C-alpha positions as CSV (number, residue, x, y, z in Angstrom):
1,M,98.1,85.3,91.5
2,N,100.0,82.8,93.5
3,V,101.5,84.3,96.7
4,G,104.0,82.7,99.1
5,F,104.8,83.9,102.6
6,I,108.1,82.6,104.1
7,M,107.4,83.1,107.7
8,Y,107.3,81.9,111.3
9,N,105.0,79.0,112.3
10,W,101.3,79.5,111.7
11,K,100.7,78.3,115.3
12,D,102.8,81.2,116.6
13,V,100.6,83.9,114.9
14,S,98.9,86.3,117.3
15,P,95.9,87.2,115.2
16,K,94.8,90.3,117.1
17,L,98.0,92.2,116.1
18,D,99.9,90.1,113.5
19,S,100.8,92.1,110.4
20,T,101.7,89.1,108.3
21,L,98.2,87.7,108.9
22,R,96.7,90.9,107.6
23,L,98.7,90.5,104.3
24,I,97.6,86.9,104.0
25,H,93.9,87.8,104.7
26,E,94.1,90.6,102.0
27,C,95.4,88.1,99.5
28,V,92.8,85.4,100.4
29,I,89.8,87.8,100.1
30,R,91.1,88.8,96.6
31,K,90.9,85.1,95.8
32,Y,94.7,84.5,95.3
33,K,96.3,81.2,96.1
34,V,98.2,81.8,99.3
35,S,100.9,79.5,100.7
36,I,102.7,79.6,104.0
37,I,106.2,78.4,103.8
38,Y,108.6,77.5,106.6
39,P,112.4,77.9,106.0
40,S,113.0,74.5,107.5
41,E,110.9,72.8,104.8
42,M,112.7,74.3,101.8
43,A,115.2,72.3,99.7
44,I,117.2,72.6,96.5
45,R,117.8,69.8,94.0
46,R,120.0,70.5,91.1
47,T,118.8,74.0,90.2
48,T,115.2,73.6,91.4
49,V,114.1,75.0,94.8
50,C,111.1,73.3,96.3
51,S,109.2,73.4,99.5
52,Y,106.2,72.1,101.4
53,C,103.6,74.8,101.0
54,H,100.8,75.1,103.6
55,V,98.0,76.4,101.3
56,V,95.2,78.4,102.8
57,D,92.0,76.6,101.7
58,Y,89.7,78.8,99.7
59,K,86.3,79.7,101.3
60,E,83.7,82.2,100.1
61,D,82.7,83.3,103.6
62,Y,85.9,84.2,105.3
63,S,85.4,86.8,108.1
64,L,86.8,90.3,107.8
65,D,87.7,90.0,111.5
66,M,91.3,88.8,111.9
67,V,90.8,86.6,114.9
68,E,87.8,84.9,113.3
69,F,89.6,84.5,110.0
70,Y,92.6,82.9,111.8
71,N,90.2,80.5,113.5
72,Q,88.3,79.8,110.2
73,A,91.4,79.2,108.1
74,S,92.6,75.6,107.4
75,L,95.8,74.7,105.6
76,T,96.5,71.9,103.1
77,K,100.1,70.7,102.8
78,E,101.4,70.5,99.2
79,F,104.9,70.1,97.7
80,H,105.7,72.6,94.9
81,P,108.7,74.2,93.2
82,M,109.0,77.7,94.5
83,K,108.9,79.1,91.0
84,I,105.1,78.7,90.9
85,H,104.8,81.9,93.1
86,D,104.3,85.2,91.4
87,V,105.3,87.0,94.6
88,I,107.0,85.9,97.8
89,F,106.9,87.9,101.0
90,L,109.9,87.2,103.3
91,R,108.3,87.7,106.7
92,D,110.5,85.5,109.0
93,N,111.9,86.9,112.2
94,P,115.6,88.0,112.2
95,P,118.2,86.8,111.9
96,L,117.6,85.6,108.4
97,D,118.9,82.2,107.2
98,N,121.5,82.9,104.5
99,H,121.1,79.4,103.1
100,V,117.4,80.2,102.4
101,L,118.5,83.4,100.6
102,N,120.9,81.4,98.5
103,F,118.1,79.0,97.6
104,L,115.9,81.9,96.5
105,D,118.7,83.4,94.3
106,T,117.6,80.8,91.7
107,L,114.3,82.6,91.3
108,D,115.7,86.0,90.8
109,G,114.0,87.8,87.9
110,S,111.0,85.4,87.7
111,T,109.4,86.1,91.1
112,L,108.8,89.4,92.9
113,F,110.4,89.4,96.4
114,V,109.2,91.7,99.1
115,N,111.8,92.5,100.0
116,S,114.5,91.7,97.4
117,I,117.1,89.1,98.2
118,S,120.0,91.5,97.7
119,G,118.3,94.2,99.8
120,L,117.8,91.7,102.6
121,R,121.4,90.6,102.6
122,K,122.5,94.3,102.8
123,A,119.9,95.5,105.4
124,N,118.8,92.6,107.6
125,N,121.0,93.8,110.4
126,K,121.0,96.9,112.6
127,I,124.0,98.6,110.9
128,Y,122.3,99.3,107.6
129,P,121.6,102.9,108.7
130,A,125.4,103.4,108.8
131,T,125.5,102.8,105.1
132,L,123.0,105.6,104.3
133,S,125.2,108.5,103.4
134,S,122.0,110.5,102.5
135,L,121.2,110.7,106.2
136,Y,124.5,112.3,107.3
137,N,124.7,116.1,107.0
138,T,127.9,117.6,108.4
139,E,126.7,121.1,107.8
140,D,123.3,121.1,109.4
141,N,123.0,119.6,112.9
142,S,119.2,119.5,112.6
143,K,119.7,116.9,109.8
144,Q,122.0,114.6,111.7
145,W,119.4,111.8,111.4
146,I,121.6,108.9,112.6
147,P,122.5,108.6,116.3
148,L,126.0,108.0,117.4
149,T,126.4,104.2,117.0
150,T,129.3,101.8,117.6
151,V,129.2,98.1,116.5
152,S,131.9,95.7,117.6
153,R,132.5,92.4,119.3
154,N,135.9,93.4,120.7
155,K,135.4,93.8,124.5
156,E,138.5,96.0,125.0
157,Y,137.4,98.5,122.3
158,L,133.8,98.6,123.5
159,K,135.0,99.3,127.1
160,Q,137.1,102.2,125.7
161,V,134.1,103.6,123.8
162,I,132.0,103.5,126.9
163,E,134.7,105.1,129.0
164,E,135.2,107.9,126.5
165,Y,131.5,108.5,125.7
166,D,130.7,112.1,126.7
167,R,127.2,111.2,128.1
168,D,126.1,109.1,131.0
169,K,123.3,107.2,129.3
170,F,123.5,104.9,126.3
171,I,121.7,101.9,124.8
172,M,123.3,98.4,124.5
173,K,121.7,95.8,122.3
174,P,122.5,92.6,120.4
175,M,122.9,92.7,116.7
176,D,120.4,90.0,116.0
177,G,117.7,90.9,118.5
178,F,114.1,91.9,117.5
179,G,110.9,93.0,119.3
180,G,113.0,94.8,121.9
181,S,114.7,91.7,123.0
182,G,118.0,92.3,124.8
183,V,117.8,96.1,124.6
184,I,119.1,97.7,127.8
185,L,119.7,101.2,129.0
186,L,122.9,101.8,130.9
187,D,123.9,104.9,133.0
188,K,127.6,105.3,133.7
189,S,126.8,107.6,136.6
190,S,125.3,104.6,138.4
191,K,127.7,102.5,140.4
192,T,125.7,99.4,139.7
193,S,125.8,99.9,135.9
194,H,129.5,100.7,136.0
195,Y,130.4,97.5,137.8
196,N,128.1,95.4,135.6
197,I,129.5,96.6,132.3
198,N,132.2,93.8,132.2
199,S,129.7,91.2,132.9
200,L,127.2,92.5,130.4
201,L,129.8,92.6,127.6
202,D,130.9,89.1,128.4
203,F,127.2,87.9,128.4
204,Y,126.3,89.6,125.1
205,I,129.5,88.7,123.2
206,D,129.7,85.1,124.4
207,S,126.0,84.2,124.4
208,G,125.5,80.9,122.6
209,G,129.3,80.7,122.1
210,K,128.9,82.8,118.9
211,N,131.2,85.7,119.5
212,N,128.3,88.1,118.9
213,Y,128.4,91.7,117.8
214,I,127.1,94.3,120.2
215,I,125.6,97.7,119.3
216,L,126.2,100.7,121.5
217,Q,124.0,103.7,120.7
218,E,123.5,107.1,122.1
219,Y,120.4,107.4,124.3
220,I,118.0,109.9,122.7
221,E,116.4,112.2,125.2
222,T,112.9,113.2,124.0
223,Q,110.2,115.5,125.2
224,V,107.6,113.1,124.0
225,K,107.8,109.6,125.5
226,G,108.3,106.7,123.2
227,D,109.4,106.1,119.6
228,I,107.8,106.5,116.2
229,R,107.2,103.5,113.8
230,I,106.8,104.5,110.1
231,I,105.7,102.0,107.5
232,M,107.4,102.8,104.2
233,L,106.1,101.4,100.9
234,N,108.1,101.9,97.7
235,G,110.1,104.6,99.4
236,E,107.2,106.6,100.8
237,P,105.4,106.6,104.2
238,I,102.0,105.0,104.2
239,G,101.3,105.0,107.9
240,S,102.8,105.8,111.3
241,M,102.2,105.5,115.1
242,R,103.9,106.3,118.3
243,R,104.9,103.5,120.6
244,V,104.8,104.4,124.3
245,P,106.8,102.2,126.8
246,A,105.2,100.7,129.9
247,A,105.8,102.6,133.1
248,D,108.5,100.2,134.3
249,D,110.4,99.8,131.0
250,H,112.4,102.0,128.6
251,R,111.5,99.9,125.5
252,S,108.6,101.0,123.3
253,N,108.1,97.7,121.5
254,V,104.6,96.2,121.8
255,H,106.2,92.8,122.5
256,A,107.9,94.4,125.5
257,G,104.7,95.8,127.0
258,G,104.5,99.1,125.1
259,H,101.2,100.5,123.7
260,C,100.5,102.6,120.6
261,V,98.9,106.0,120.1
262,P,98.1,107.9,116.9
263,H,100.9,110.0,115.3
264,T,101.0,112.5,112.5
265,L,104.4,112.8,110.9
266,S,106.2,116.1,111.4
267,P,107.8,118.1,108.6
268,S,111.3,116.9,109.8
269,E,110.1,113.3,109.9
270,L,108.7,113.6,106.4
271,E,112.0,115.1,105.3
272,L,113.9,112.1,106.8
273,C,111.5,109.7,104.9
274,A,112.2,111.6,101.7
275,A,116.0,111.4,102.3
276,I,116.0,107.6,102.9
277,G,113.2,106.6,100.5
278,P,115.2,106.6,97.2
279,Q,117.9,104.4,98.7
280,L,115.3,101.9,100.0
281,V,113.8,101.5,96.5
282,K,117.3,101.2,94.9
283,D,118.0,98.4,97.3
284,G,114.7,96.6,96.6
285,L,113.5,97.3,100.1
286,Y,109.8,98.0,99.2
287,L,108.2,97.3,102.6
288,V,110.1,98.7,105.5
289,G,109.5,99.8,109.1
290,L,111.5,102.8,110.3
291,D,112.0,103.4,114.0
292,L,112.6,107.0,115.0
293,M,113.3,108.6,118.3
294,G,113.8,112.3,118.9
295,G,113.9,112.9,115.1
296,K,116.7,110.3,114.6
297,L,116.6,107.0,112.9
298,I,117.2,104.2,115.4
299,E,116.5,101.1,113.2
300,V,115.4,100.0,109.7
301,N,113.2,96.9,109.9
302,V,113.2,94.9,106.7
303,C,112.4,91.3,107.7
304,S,108.9,91.5,109.0
305,P,108.0,95.1,109.9
306,G,104.8,95.2,111.9
307,G,102.3,97.7,113.3
308,F,99.6,97.4,110.6
309,A,96.8,96.6,113.1
310,E,97.6,99.5,115.4
311,I,97.9,102.0,112.4
312,N,94.7,100.7,110.9
313,D,92.8,101.2,114.2
314,D,94.1,104.7,114.6
315,S,93.7,106.0,111.1
316,E,90.8,103.8,109.7
317,S,93.2,102.9,106.9
318,R,94.1,99.4,105.5
319,I,97.8,99.2,105.3
320,Q,97.6,95.7,103.9
321,S,95.3,96.8,101.1
322,T,97.7,99.5,100.0
323,I,100.6,97.0,100.0
324,I,98.8,94.4,97.9
325,D,97.7,97.1,95.4
326,F,101.4,98.0,95.0
327,V,102.3,94.3,94.5
328,E,99.7,93.9,91.8
329,E,101.1,96.8,89.9
330,K,104.7,95.7,90.4
331,I,104.2,92.1,89.0
332,K,102.5,93.2,85.8
333,P,105.8,93.5,83.9
334,L,106.8,90.0,85.1
335,Q,103.6,88.4,83.8
């Protein structure tokens, strides 16, 4: 099997925790040809999409330790049409490059994408949960799985929403952030926060001169500190963990200083997974990370969901092995 990973630079991989590296390692030890592909090195000529492929050199004695494997691995640069790949994992950090997605449209039907191009177009932003009608239940408050969320880049409207919001605390974050970047907690009862709202809105909307969208989301008060990360594969949960923020931060993301502890999914969390799972599969979103807080769905991560290392350590499972098993079964009809 020929497997491609469209991803961030190999030099930026942090082997101790990197989930993409674990998928690459699993493919390599199964003796598949593995190529690392950078979006900046892709091109289309007529109807053929090509790219430089940084192929992981085959060795018999690769270590099972991820840090050692990363240090052992050497890459050979080759130029190939993208259609040589049986499966392509899109593991680049958000926001996704729409031109790259347009290139990959030419391979639709001949290559398995994890996740699908159409699904990524639909869900590679933080407003995807708003499209999931299966998570809204007007008759049962215990099944209101989506927190109150507002998305806009109109400063006047956002100020009105903040002013009319019936709670003091809320979250503000950029549409295209990841890893906890730019996520802040505001408290209207604080004079400092109140006076800074104008400045913050200006900063987020005008950053980079892009007229950016901002997300305002209700702050979920929880008895248990932190949020829950669930890895979903083909619409079903295959692993979970709780991410606990550092003492001086409200963000639970590991990149923001949080740490992970074991977590067993509750009946209500399993019910949420069952409610969202069929829609994920329908959209071709086979490998997804759900972020939950207080029983509510905060985000759906479809670009490069992580947490494999932490879940593996806590449960003695091998998330990456389960994923590649699924891929092997999925590509059989294409071969």
